[in-house]
Every structure is written in C-alpha cells, then in structure tokens.
TORTI-336107 format. One record per residue (C-alpha): residue number from 1; residue in three letters; x, y, z. Coordinates in nm, 4 decimals, always signed. Example, Ala and Ser with C-alpha at 12.3 -4.5 7.8 and 13.67 -1.06 7.14 Angstrom:
2
pt k = 1	r = ALA	u = +1.2300	v = -0.4500	w = +0.7800
pt k = 2	r = SER	u = +1.3670	v = -0.1060	w = +0.7140
***
This chain:
327
pt k = 1	r = MET	u = +1.1677	v = +11.1004	w = +6.5012
pt k = 2	r = THR	u = +0.8284	v = +11.0210	w = +6.3605
pt k = 3	r = LEU	u = +0.7930	v = +10.7448	w = +6.6313
pt k = 4	r = LEU	u = +0.9671	v = +10.9556	w = +6.8893
pt k = 5	r = ILE	u = +0.6889	v = +11.2442	w = +6.7744
pt k = 6	r = PHE	u = +0.4103	v = +10.9801	w = +6.8193
pt k = 7	r = ILE	u = +0.5230	v = +10.8802	w = +7.1380
pt k = 8	r = ILE	u = +0.5647	v = +11.2261	w = +7.3277
pt k = 9	r = LEU	u = +0.1150	v = +11.2911	w = +7.1832
pt k = 10	r = LEU	u = +0.0574	v = +10.9804	w = +7.3465
pt k = 11	r = ALA	u = +0.2358	v = +11.0399	w = +7.6789
pt k = 12	r = LEU	u = +0.0591	v = +11.3827	w = +7.6706
pt k = 13	r = LEU	u = -0.2361	v = +11.1894	w = +7.5716
pt k = 14	r = PHE	u = -0.2160	v = +10.9513	w = +7.8775
pt k = 15	r = ASP	u = -0.1612	v = +11.2718	w = +8.0813
pt k = 16	r = PHE	u = -0.4843	v = +11.4326	w = +8.0128
pt k = 17	r = LEU	u = -0.6448	v = +11.1130	w = +8.0723
pt k = 18	r = ASN	u = -0.4432	v = +11.0979	w = +8.3953
pt k = 19	r = GLY	u = -0.5816	v = +11.4543	w = +8.4856
pt k = 20	r = PHE	u = -0.9407	v = +11.3376	w = +8.3709
pt k = 21	r = HIS	u = -0.9496	v = +11.0331	w = +8.5459
pt k = 22	r = ASP	u = -0.8218	v = +11.1496	w = +8.8247
pt k = 23	r = ALA	u = -1.0177	v = +11.5210	w = +8.8775
pt k = 24	r = ALA	u = -1.1772	v = +11.3205	w = +9.1341
pt k = 25	r = ASN	u = -0.8580	v = +11.3193	w = +9.3548
pt k = 26	r = SER	u = -0.8950	v = +11.6523	w = +9.3705
pt k = 27	r = ILE	u = -1.2517	v = +11.8061	w = +9.3813
pt k = 28	r = ALA	u = -1.4458	v = +11.5356	w = +9.4875
pt k = 29	r = THR	u = -1.4607	v = +11.6378	w = +9.8840
pt k = 30	r = VAL	u = -1.4683	v = +12.0260	w = +9.8395
pt k = 31	r = VAL	u = -1.7782	v = +11.9454	w = +9.5917
pt k = 32	r = SER	u = -1.9944	v = +11.6944	w = +9.7730
pt k = 33	r = THR	u = -1.9192	v = +11.8884	w = +10.0508
pt k = 34	r = LYS	u = -2.0817	v = +12.1948	w = +9.8573
pt k = 35	r = VAL	u = -1.8096	v = +12.4427	w = +9.9343
pt k = 36	r = LEU	u = -1.7307	v = +12.4868	w = +9.5802
pt k = 37	r = THR	u = -1.9506	v = +12.4320	w = +9.2397
pt k = 38	r = PRO	u = -1.7930	v = +12.1448	w = +9.0366
pt k = 39	r = VAL	u = -1.7085	v = +12.4479	w = +8.7737
pt k = 40	r = ILE	u = -1.4660	v = +12.6140	w = +8.9941
pt k = 41	r = ALA	u = -1.3874	v = +12.3431	w = +9.1752
pt k = 42	r = VAL	u = -1.1984	v = +12.2053	w = +8.8606
pt k = 43	r = VAL	u = -1.0588	v = +12.5581	w = +8.7475
pt k = 44	r = TRP	u = -0.9168	v = +12.5496	w = +9.0983
pt k = 45	r = ALA	u = -0.7632	v = +12.2183	w = +9.0945
pt k = 46	r = ALA	u = -0.5943	v = +12.3295	w = +8.7545
pt k = 47	r = LEU	u = -0.4653	v = +12.5903	w = +8.8517
pt k = 48	r = PHE	u = -0.2591	v = +12.4149	w = +9.1300
pt k = 49	r = ASN	u = -0.1952	v = +12.1052	w = +8.8823
pt k = 50	r = PHE	u = -0.0349	v = +12.3421	w = +8.7048
pt k = 51	r = ILE	u = +0.2579	v = +12.5133	w = +8.9042
pt k = 52	r = ALA	u = +0.3500	v = +12.1938	w = +9.0594
pt k = 53	r = PHE	u = +0.6573	v = +12.2131	w = +8.9046
pt k = 54	r = LEU	u = +0.7777	v = +12.5150	w = +9.0699
pt k = 55	r = VAL	u = +0.7598	v = +12.3522	w = +9.3958
pt k = 56	r = PHE	u = +0.8347	v = +12.0148	w = +9.3591
pt k = 57	r = GLY	u = +1.1725	v = +11.8544	w = +9.1876
pt k = 58	r = LEU	u = +1.1658	v = +11.5489	w = +8.9279
pt k = 59	r = HIS	u = +1.2554	v = +11.2630	w = +9.1871
pt k = 60	r = VAL	u = +0.9194	v = +11.0621	w = +9.1043
pt k = 61	r = ALA	u = +0.9594	v = +11.1243	w = +8.6962
pt k = 62	r = SER	u = +1.3184	v = +10.9669	w = +8.7373
pt k = 63	r = THR	u = +1.2274	v = +10.6805	w = +8.9681
pt k = 64	r = VAL	u = +0.9776	v = +10.5951	w = +8.6591
pt k = 65	r = GLY	u = +1.1981	v = +10.7110	w = +8.3589
pt k = 66	r = LYS	u = +1.5040	v = +10.5246	w = +8.5147
pt k = 67	r = GLY	u = +1.4396	v = +10.3106	w = +8.8393
pt k = 68	r = VAL	u = +1.1248	v = +10.0559	w = +8.6941
pt k = 69	r = VAL	u = +1.2694	v = +9.9147	w = +8.3815
pt k = 70	r = HIS	u = +1.6293	v = +9.8933	w = +8.2989
pt k = 71	r = PRO	u = +1.6213	v = +10.1694	w = +7.9579
pt k = 72	r = GLU	u = +1.9025	v = +10.0007	w = +7.7411
pt k = 73	r = TYR	u = +1.6473	v = +9.6810	w = +7.7355
pt k = 74	r = MET	u = +1.3542	v = +9.9170	w = +7.6006
pt k = 75	r = ASP	u = +1.2903	v = +10.0628	w = +7.2065
pt k = 76	r = LEU	u = +1.0256	v = +10.2931	w = +7.1111
pt k = 77	r = THR	u = +0.8170	v = +10.0880	w = +7.0058
pt k = 78	r = SER	u = +0.7710	v = +9.8656	w = +7.3612
pt k = 79	r = VAL	u = +0.7490	v = +10.2601	w = +7.5608
pt k = 80	r = ALA	u = +0.4612	v = +10.2954	w = +7.3139
pt k = 81	r = SER	u = +0.2834	v = +9.9779	w = +7.4059
pt k = 82	r = GLY	u = +0.3544	v = +10.0530	w = +7.8087
pt k = 83	r = LEU	u = +0.1512	v = +10.4003	w = +7.7346
pt k = 84	r = ILE	u = -0.1417	v = +10.2091	w = +7.4952
pt k = 85	r = GLY	u = -0.1797	v = +9.9792	w = +7.7779
pt k = 86	r = ALA	u = -0.2330	v = +10.2297	w = +8.0174
pt k = 87	r = ILE	u = -0.4102	v = +10.4449	w = +7.8483
pt k = 88	r = ILE	u = -0.6800	v = +10.1527	w = +7.7922
pt k = 89	r = VAL	u = -0.7586	v = +10.0625	w = +8.1048
pt k = 90	r = ASP	u = -0.7820	v = +10.4361	w = +8.2746
pt k = 91	r = ILE	u = -1.0422	v = +10.5074	w = +7.9803
pt k = 92	r = LEU	u = -1.2222	v = +10.1578	w = +8.1051
pt k = 93	r = THR	u = -1.1888	v = +10.2028	w = +8.4608
pt k = 94	r = TRP	u = -1.3639	v = +10.5670	w = +8.4175
pt k = 95	r = TYR	u = -1.6240	v = +10.4229	w = +8.2181
pt k = 96	r = LEU	u = -1.7119	v = +10.1789	w = +8.4848
pt k = 97	r = GLY	u = -1.6698	v = +10.4767	w = +8.7770
pt k = 98	r = LEU	u = -1.4239	v = +10.3367	w = +8.9464
pt k = 99	r = PRO	u = -1.1183	v = +10.5305	w = +9.0936
pt k = 100	r = THR	u = -0.8266	v = +10.3176	w = +9.0126
pt k = 101	r = SER	u = -0.4726	v = +10.4467	w = +8.9888
pt k = 102	r = SER	u = -0.3376	v = +10.5815	w = +8.6390
pt k = 103	r = SER	u = +0.0146	v = +10.5950	w = +8.8036
pt k = 104	r = HIS	u = -0.0202	v = +10.1717	w = +8.8701
pt k = 105	r = ALA	u = -0.1408	v = +10.1458	w = +8.5238
pt k = 106	r = LEU	u = +0.1457	v = +10.3322	w = +8.3911
pt k = 107	r = VAL	u = +0.4016	v = +10.1322	w = +8.5762
pt k = 108	r = GLY	u = +0.1743	v = +9.8294	w = +8.4339
pt k = 109	r = GLY	u = +0.1950	v = +9.9438	w = +8.0808
pt k = 110	r = VAL	u = +0.5715	v = +9.9716	w = +8.0625
pt k = 111	r = VAL	u = +0.6584	v = +9.6893	w = +8.3054
pt k = 112	r = GLY	u = +0.4231	v = +9.4553	w = +8.0993
pt k = 113	r = ALA	u = +0.5937	v = +9.6202	w = +7.7722
pt k = 114	r = ALA	u = +0.9784	v = +9.5710	w = +7.9098
pt k = 115	r = LEU	u = +0.8838	v = +9.2121	w = +7.9923
pt k = 116	r = ALA	u = +0.7683	v = +9.1099	w = +7.6600
pt k = 117	r = LYS	u = +1.0694	v = +9.2893	w = +7.4676
pt k = 118	r = GLY	u = +1.3799	v = +9.1984	w = +7.6505
pt k = 119	r = GLY	u = +1.1975	v = +8.9953	w = +7.9649
pt k = 120	r = ILE	u = +1.3194	v = +8.9370	w = +8.3428
pt k = 121	r = SER	u = +1.6422	v = +9.1333	w = +8.3262
pt k = 122	r = ALA	u = +1.4856	v = +9.4536	w = +8.1973
pt k = 123	r = ILE	u = +1.3186	v = +9.4868	w = +8.5227
pt k = 124	r = ILE	u = +1.4339	v = +9.7080	w = +8.8519
pt k = 125	r = PHE	u = +1.2814	v = +9.5059	w = +9.1301
pt k = 126	r = SER	u = +1.4117	v = +9.7154	w = +9.3806
pt k = 127	r = GLY	u = +1.1958	v = +9.9947	w = +9.2335
pt k = 128	r = ILE	u = +0.8867	v = +9.7234	w = +9.1520
pt k = 129	r = ASP	u = +0.8777	v = +9.6411	w = +9.5340
pt k = 130	r = LYS	u = +0.8733	v = +9.9952	w = +9.6304
pt k = 131	r = ILE	u = +0.5367	v = +10.0144	w = +9.4168
pt k = 132	r = LEU	u = +0.4206	v = +9.7364	w = +9.5714
pt k = 133	r = ILE	u = +0.4799	v = +9.8441	w = +9.9492
pt k = 134	r = PHE	u = +0.3383	v = +10.2035	w = +9.8550
pt k = 135	r = ILE	u = +0.0265	v = +10.0434	w = +9.7052
pt k = 136	r = VAL	u = -0.0545	v = +9.9459	w = +10.0694
pt k = 137	r = VAL	u = +0.1176	v = +10.2033	w = +10.2577
pt k = 138	r = SER	u = +0.0033	v = +10.5201	w = +10.1189
pt k = 139	r = PRO	u = -0.4057	v = +10.4699	w = +10.1443
pt k = 140	r = LEU	u = -0.3092	v = +10.3235	w = +10.5076
pt k = 141	r = VAL	u = -0.0907	v = +10.6157	w = +10.5889
pt k = 142	r = GLY	u = -0.3910	v = +10.9073	w = +10.4404
pt k = 143	r = MET	u = -0.6237	v = +10.6577	w = +10.6402
pt k = 144	r = VAL	u = -0.4618	v = +10.7104	w = +10.9628
pt k = 145	r = LEU	u = -0.3509	v = +11.0245	w = +10.9260
pt k = 146	r = SER	u = -0.7278	v = +11.1842	w = +10.8525
pt k = 147	r = TYR	u = -0.8563	v = +10.9662	w = +11.1484
pt k = 148	r = ILE	u = -0.6153	v = +11.0897	w = +11.3643
pt k = 149	r = ILE	u = -0.6312	v = +11.5026	w = +11.1912
pt k = 150	r = SER	u = -1.0117	v = +11.4705	w = +11.2444
pt k = 151	r = SER	u = -1.0280	v = +11.3432	w = +11.5925
pt k = 152	r = LEU	u = -0.8089	v = +11.6440	w = +11.7046
pt k = 153	r = VAL	u = -1.0231	v = +11.8983	w = +11.5036
pt k = 154	r = GLU	u = -1.3468	v = +11.7570	w = +11.6768
pt k = 155	r = VAL	u = -1.1606	v = +11.8059	w = +12.0329
pt k = 156	r = ILE	u = -1.0272	v = +12.1101	w = +11.9871
pt k = 157	r = ALA	u = -1.3661	v = +12.2321	w = +11.8117
pt k = 158	r = ARG	u = -1.5809	v = +11.9924	w = +12.0485
pt k = 159	r = LYS	u = -1.7498	v = +12.3311	w = +12.2680
pt k = 160	r = ALA	u = -1.8070	v = +12.5557	w = +11.9238
pt k = 161	r = HIS	u = -2.1225	v = +12.6175	w = +11.7656
pt k = 162	r = PRO	u = -2.1826	v = +12.3713	w = +11.4610
pt k = 163	r = SER	u = -2.2713	v = +12.6971	w = +11.2373
pt k = 164	r = LYS	u = -1.9500	v = +12.8156	w = +11.3470
pt k = 165	r = ILE	u = -1.6991	v = +12.5386	w = +11.2663
pt k = 166	r = ASP	u = -1.9034	v = +12.4419	w = +10.9533
pt k = 167	r = SER	u = -1.8512	v = +12.8868	w = +10.8077
pt k = 168	r = LEU	u = -1.4588	v = +12.7789	w = +10.8681
pt k = 169	r = PHE	u = -1.3695	v = +12.4355	w = +10.7390
pt k = 170	r = ARG	u = -1.5413	v = +12.5799	w = +10.4360
pt k = 171	r = ARG	u = -1.3432	v = +12.8494	w = +10.4059
pt k = 172	r = LEU	u = -1.0235	v = +12.6008	w = +10.5332
pt k = 173	r = GLN	u = -1.1287	v = +12.3776	w = +10.1836
pt k = 174	r = PHE	u = -0.9903	v = +12.5785	w = +9.9739
pt k = 175	r = LEU	u = -0.6674	v = +12.5740	w = +10.1283
pt k = 176	r = SER	u = -0.6297	v = +12.1900	w = +10.1877
pt k = 177	r = SER	u = -0.8330	v = +12.1031	w = +9.8652
pt k = 178	r = ALA	u = -0.5443	v = +12.3228	w = +9.6669
pt k = 179	r = ALA	u = -0.2858	v = +12.1412	w = +9.8815
pt k = 180	r = PHE	u = -0.3717	v = +11.8452	w = +9.7216
pt k = 181	r = SER	u = -0.4297	v = +11.9058	w = +9.3979
pt k = 182	r = LEU	u = -0.0146	v = +12.0351	w = +9.4554
pt k = 183	r = GLY	u = +0.0723	v = +11.7140	w = +9.5715
pt k = 184	r = HIS	u = -0.0844	v = +11.5785	w = +9.2795
pt k = 185	r = GLY	u = +0.0175	v = +11.8206	w = +8.9872
pt k = 186	r = GLY	u = +0.4375	v = +11.7072	w = +9.1687
pt k = 187	r = SER	u = +0.3567	v = +11.3176	w = +9.1826
pt k = 188	r = ASP	u = +0.0869	v = +11.2676	w = +8.9107
pt k = 189	r = ALA	u = +0.1989	v = +11.4712	w = +8.6224
pt k = 190	r = GLN	u = +0.5446	v = +11.3791	w = +8.7186
pt k = 191	r = LYS	u = +0.4994	v = +10.9871	w = +8.6269
pt k = 192	r = THR	u = +0.4712	v = +11.1158	w = +8.1908
pt k = 193	r = MET	u = +0.7501	v = +11.2824	w = +8.2160
pt k = 194	r = GLY	u = +0.9336	v = +11.0116	w = +8.3824
pt k = 195	r = ILE	u = +0.7518	v = +10.8082	w = +7.9804
pt k = 196	r = ILE	u = +0.9154	v = +11.0878	w = +7.7790
pt k = 197	r = TRP	u = +1.2599	v = +11.1170	w = +8.0161
pt k = 198	r = MET	u = +1.2619	v = +10.7270	w = +7.8554
pt k = 199	r = ALA	u = +1.1599	v = +10.8026	w = +7.5542
pt k = 200	r = LEU	u = +1.4663	v = +11.0447	w = +7.4265
pt k = 201	r = ILE	u = +1.7196	v = +10.8185	w = +7.6449
pt k = 202	r = VAL	u = +1.6079	v = +10.5376	w = +7.4672
pt k = 203	r = ASN	u = +1.6071	v = +10.7194	w = +7.1335
pt k = 204	r = LYS	u = +1.9560	v = +10.8772	w = +7.1842
pt k = 205	r = THR	u = +1.7763	v = +11.1719	w = +7.1698
pt k = 206	r = ILE	u = +1.9561	v = +11.2441	w = +7.4689
pt k = 207	r = PRO	u = +2.2539	v = +11.0960	w = +7.6468
pt k = 208	r = ALA	u = +2.0958	v = +10.8625	w = +7.9844
pt k = 209	r = ASN	u = +2.3158	v = +11.1075	w = +8.2293
pt k = 210	r = ALA	u = +2.1104	v = +11.3868	w = +8.0672
pt k = 211	r = GLY	u = +1.8558	v = +11.6118	w = +8.2815
pt k = 212	r = LEU	u = +1.4598	v = +11.6148	w = +8.1355
pt k = 213	r = PRO	u = +1.4294	v = +11.8663	w = +7.9058
pt k = 214	r = PHE	u = +1.2501	v = +12.1999	w = +8.0681
pt k = 215	r = TRP	u = +0.9664	v = +12.1885	w = +7.7348
pt k = 216	r = ALA	u = +0.9069	v = +11.8272	w = +7.8770
pt k = 217	r = VAL	u = +0.8111	v = +11.9192	w = +8.1885
pt k = 218	r = ILE	u = +0.6130	v = +12.2374	w = +8.1028
pt k = 219	r = LEU	u = +0.3556	v = +12.0352	w = +7.8474
pt k = 220	r = CYS	u = +0.2922	v = +11.7703	w = +8.1029
pt k = 221	r = GLN	u = +0.1880	v = +11.9700	w = +8.3564
pt k = 222	r = ILE	u = -0.0362	v = +12.2021	w = +8.0844
pt k = 223	r = ALA	u = -0.1286	v = +11.8128	w = +7.9786
pt k = 224	r = MET	u = -0.2491	v = +11.7159	w = +8.3273
pt k = 225	r = ALA	u = -0.3974	v = +12.0773	w = +8.4193
pt k = 226	r = PHE	u = -0.5969	v = +12.0235	w = +8.1091
pt k = 227	r = GLY	u = -0.7474	v = +11.7003	w = +8.1666
pt k = 228	r = THR	u = -0.8372	v = +11.7921	w = +8.5289
pt k = 229	r = LEU	u = -1.0506	v = +12.0776	w = +8.3696
pt k = 230	r = PHE	u = -1.2579	v = +11.9002	w = +8.1987
pt k = 231	r = GLY	u = -1.3179	v = +11.6339	w = +8.5103
pt k = 232	r = GLY	u = -1.4112	v = +11.2554	w = +8.5389
pt k = 233	r = TRP	u = -1.7743	v = +11.3255	w = +8.6913
pt k = 234	r = ARG	u = -1.8585	v = +10.9265	w = +8.6894
pt k = 235	r = ILE	u = -1.5332	v = +10.8812	w = +8.9275
pt k = 236	r = VAL	u = -1.5860	v = +11.2238	w = +9.1519
pt k = 237	r = LYS	u = -1.9455	v = +11.0972	w = +9.2414
pt k = 238	r = THR	u = -1.8029	v = +10.7290	w = +9.3686
pt k = 239	r = MET	u = -1.5070	v = +10.9575	w = +9.5779
pt k = 240	r = GLY	u = -1.7528	v = +11.2335	w = +9.7167
pt k = 241	r = GLN	u = -2.0811	v = +11.0095	w = +9.7948
pt k = 242	r = LYS	u = -2.0576	v = +10.6512	w = +9.7769
pt k = 243	r = ILE	u = -1.7637	v = +10.5934	w = +10.0118
pt k = 244	r = THR	u = -1.9059	v = +10.8279	w = +10.2753
pt k = 245	r = LYS	u = -2.1086	v = +11.1199	w = +10.3401
pt k = 246	r = LEU	u = -1.8359	v = +11.4262	w = +10.3993
pt k = 247	r = ARG	u = -1.9035	v = +11.7607	w = +10.6767
pt k = 248	r = PRO	u = -1.6715	v = +12.0446	w = +10.5124
pt k = 249	r = PHE	u = -1.4265	v = +11.9777	w = +10.8637
pt k = 250	r = GLU	u = -1.4080	v = +11.5976	w = +10.7485
pt k = 251	r = GLY	u = -1.3676	v = +11.7137	w = +10.3291
pt k = 252	r = PHE	u = -1.0748	v = +11.9756	w = +10.4847
pt k = 253	r = CYS	u = -0.9428	v = +11.6808	w = +10.7450
pt k = 254	r = ALA	u = -0.9187	v = +11.3978	w = +10.3923
pt k = 255	r = GLU	u = -0.7628	v = +11.6402	w = +10.1939
pt k = 256	r = THR	u = -0.4717	v = +11.7436	w = +10.4368
pt k = 257	r = ALA	u = -0.3937	v = +11.4347	w = +10.5164
pt k = 258	r = GLY	u = -0.3832	v = +11.3305	w = +10.1291
pt k = 259	r = ALA	u = -0.1354	v = +11.6632	w = +10.0815
pt k = 260	r = LEU	u = +0.0732	v = +11.5199	w = +10.3259
pt k = 261	r = THR	u = +0.1238	v = +11.1736	w = +10.2344
pt k = 262	r = LEU	u = +0.1959	v = +11.2907	w = +9.8617
pt k = 263	r = TYR	u = +0.4065	v = +11.5446	w = +9.9733
pt k = 264	r = SER	u = +0.6729	v = +11.2755	w = +10.1936
pt k = 265	r = THR	u = +0.6381	v = +11.0704	w = +9.9089
pt k = 266	r = ILE	u = +0.7209	v = +11.2818	w = +9.6361
pt k = 267	r = PHE	u = +1.0116	v = +11.3861	w = +9.8428
pt k = 268	r = PHE	u = +1.1534	v = +11.0449	w = +9.8501
pt k = 269	r = GLY	u = +1.0843	v = +10.9481	w = +9.4715
pt k = 270	r = ILE	u = +0.8339	v = +10.7546	w = +9.5165
pt k = 271	r = PRO	u = +0.5323	v = +10.7253	w = +9.2874
pt k = 272	r = VAL	u = +0.2553	v = +10.6606	w = +9.4854
pt k = 273	r = SER	u = -0.1656	v = +10.6743	w = +9.4080
pt k = 274	r = THR	u = -0.3100	v = +11.0004	w = +9.4649
pt k = 275	r = THR	u = -0.6899	v = +10.8020	w = +9.4065
pt k = 276	r = HIS	u = -0.5581	v = +10.5567	w = +9.6511
pt k = 277	r = THR	u = -0.4103	v = +10.8070	w = +9.9352
pt k = 278	r = ILE	u = -0.7228	v = +11.0041	w = +9.8695
pt k = 279	r = THR	u = -0.9531	v = +10.7233	w = +9.9163
pt k = 280	r = GLY	u = -0.7745	v = +10.6031	w = +10.2113
pt k = 281	r = SER	u = -0.8331	v = +10.9560	w = +10.3972
pt k = 282	r = ILE	u = -1.2118	v = +10.9757	w = +10.3345
pt k = 283	r = VAL	u = -1.2321	v = +10.5920	w = +10.4678
pt k = 284	r = GLY	u = -0.9948	v = +10.7165	w = +10.7782
pt k = 285	r = VAL	u = -1.2799	v = +10.9901	w = +10.8007
pt k = 286	r = GLY	u = -1.5877	v = +10.7774	w = +10.7819
pt k = 287	r = ALA	u = -1.4685	v = +10.5597	w = +11.0163
pt k = 288	r = ARG	u = -1.3760	v = +10.7605	w = +11.2789
pt k = 289	r = LYS	u = -1.7492	v = +10.8872	w = +11.3103
pt k = 290	r = ARG	u = -1.8508	v = +10.4914	w = +11.2912
pt k = 291	r = PHE	u = -1.7470	v = +10.1728	w = +11.1131
pt k = 292	r = SER	u = -2.1131	v = +10.1547	w = +11.0000
pt k = 293	r = ALA	u = -2.0641	v = +10.5064	w = +10.8344
pt k = 294	r = VAL	u = -1.8031	v = +10.3522	w = +10.5425
pt k = 295	r = ARG	u = -1.9946	v = +10.1628	w = +10.2891
pt k = 296	r = TRP	u = -1.7406	v = +9.9197	w = +10.2527
pt k = 297	r = GLY	u = -1.8893	v = +9.6818	w = +9.9283
pt k = 298	r = VAL	u = -1.8251	v = +10.0196	w = +9.7095
pt k = 299	r = THR	u = -1.4523	v = +10.0512	w = +9.8646
pt k = 300	r = ARG	u = -1.4219	v = +9.6789	w = +9.8423
pt k = 301	r = ARG	u = -1.4935	v = +9.6860	w = +9.4797
pt k = 302	r = ILE	u = -1.2089	v = +9.9784	w = +9.4917
pt k = 303	r = VAL	u = -0.9842	v = +9.7850	w = +9.6232
pt k = 304	r = TRP	u = -1.0140	v = +9.4901	w = +9.3695
pt k = 305	r = ALA	u = -0.9862	v = +9.7618	w = +9.1140
pt k = 306	r = TRP	u = -0.6356	v = +9.8263	w = +9.2553
pt k = 307	r = ILE	u = -0.5000	v = +9.4891	w = +9.2903
pt k = 308	r = LEU	u = -0.6068	v = +9.3956	w = +8.8985
pt k = 309	r = THR	u = -0.4621	v = +9.7677	w = +8.7618
pt k = 310	r = ILE	u = -0.1289	v = +9.5995	w = +8.7239
pt k = 311	r = PRO	u = -0.1790	v = +9.3046	w = +8.5958
pt k = 312	r = VAL	u = -0.4355	v = +9.4116	w = +8.3484
pt k = 313	r = SER	u = -0.2226	v = +9.6880	w = +8.2195
pt k = 314	r = SER	u = +0.0841	v = +9.4667	w = +8.1619
pt k = 315	r = ALA	u = -0.1096	v = +9.2212	w = +7.9897
pt k = 316	r = ILE	u = -0.2472	v = +9.4609	w = +7.7112
pt k = 317	r = ALA	u = +0.0802	v = +9.6489	w = +7.6638
pt k = 318	r = ALA	u = +0.2706	v = +9.3172	w = +7.6012
pt k = 319	r = LEU	u = -0.0148	v = +9.2143	w = +7.3600
pt k = 320	r = CYS	u = +0.0315	v = +9.5427	w = +7.2096
pt k = 321	r = TYR	u = +0.3789	v = +9.4765	w = +7.1434
pt k = 322	r = GLU	u = +0.3954	v = +9.1819	w = +7.0730
pt k = 323	r = VAL	u = +0.0936	v = +9.2556	w = +6.7723
pt k = 324	r = THR	u = +0.3394	v = +9.5605	w = +6.6608
pt k = 325	r = LYS	u = +0.6058	v = +9.2825	w = +6.6278
pt k = 326	r = LEU	u = +0.3710	v = +9.1665	w = +6.2968
pt k = 327	r = PHE	u = +0.4178	v = +9.4355	w = +6.1402
***
C-alpha cells in the first residue's frame, strides 16, 4: 500500500510538471500577441484545464491505462519506473526550453518499464502504432487547419480596417485560448489518470474491468491546473516568439486549429501531444504569410526533440527498473 501511495503521489507530481511544462501550449500565443499578461494568461488557462473533466469522457485515460501495455505484465515498481523516466525527460527538456511532449515522455516511460519487466509480450502494439502515427498526424492536421482558417479569415476581413481586425481578434483570443486550454486539460490530465488506473489494477485495489475512481480524476485535474499556474516560461518564449511572430488574428487561428484537432482525438481516445498540435498550428499560420516567416532552424530542433522523447524516456525508465531490482 505504501508503494501504491508513492506511485499516486509520483503520478500527481508528473501531472503538475506536465501542466508546468505544457503551460506554453495554452498561453504562448495569447501572451506573445499581448492580449493577456503572463499572470492572467496562466490563471485563465489553469481554470479551463481544471474544468475539462466536466466536458470530456475518459477515453484517453483508458487508452493509456489499458491500451499501451498489458497491466497483468506490470508491477508497481515498473509503473513507478515509467513515471520517473517521464519526469526526468520533462525536467531536462524544460531546462533546455524545448516544447516536447510530456504525453510521449509518459508513454515512452511506461513502454520502457514494461519491456524491462515483461519483455516484448507486455506491449500492445496496436496502441503504440496509433500513438506513433499521430506524432506525425496531429501537428500536420493542426498546420493544415490553421493555414486554412487564417486564409479564410484574411479573405473575409480583407476590406476591414486593420485596427478593427486587431481589436476584434484580441477579444476572440480569450475564447480560442480557453478552447485550447480545455482540450489540453481533457487530453493531458487523462494520461496521468490512466497511469493511476493502471497502478490500482496492478495492485488489485480495483478489478481490471472497474472504472476510474472519481477522486483520481479530481486530483489529476487539480495537479494539472496548479502546474499550469506556475508556468514554464522558458518554453513560452520558444513557442510564442521563436517559431514565428504572431498577430492576434493569427494567434486566434492557431489556437482554434489546435483546439479542433485535440477535441477530435480526445473523442477517439487517441493520446496525442498538445505540444505537437499547437506547434504545427503556429507553423501553419506562419507559413501562410510566407515560407521564410517560420524560423525553420528552431522548428528542426523541436522536431528532433520530438523524435527522441519516446526512446530516451523508455531507456531511462528501463534503467530505473533494472536498478530498483538490485535493492
């Protein structure tokens, strides 16, 4: 029971770091366009991160808890090792200012620990394949949607005075940033819920076919919201300033495209990266202006971090599991 409590606390720490690390997803565009100050922006994002559980089901939590590895091959030590691997990657990429995926760090950690504990038979490849495919698909969908939305907005508003357009989209960014924050809370907090769900099943605290206890849902949403409140300012700078320069209408288009992408993947229970999604959306609005408006050197650095996230967190988690077996 002591180890189970430790894992739940570790999962909540990861959820806090997820909100801290991924605050940039929710607020980078609205801060970079100066629609909201950083402090107000994180409070705004944290609110919608928290209430997400009232809007979405637990499809993503079920995928992470039961659809990536077979719980019967896991034990509490391997679950803890997976969380530690994800936490280490999150802290490292936050320090480097890289907007990588906390979600994929978590999946990589769980997979690495499962491989160390149960071998290849512990892995549910259909679940892994879906996640790997959407590493590519979710940013591309965000990019295409933001390109289309920003192009339509520019056509519709081409005869309006620039000051009126700026004023309108400053107000609309309140809604689009709230919509994206809602999707972030509905997607990312559920991944930690899935890990707690797995730990409860592995420990036989609940049956394998039981639902997730409500207290776990609330605790994960609270941890995510508090992490967002503290914010990861290094990553905010990368997302909001270094990829491309954003105006309010472009910030609105990027957030709207990102939110639409997240809502569709949450509905189908696909644990995508909110980081990948909003990065693709920002690149889309930048590319619409002109190809050179996107700082592709920064983007390439981000993409390499995306590619390495799952294998690095897997390796760290597997190493953690092997080390713990010695004690």
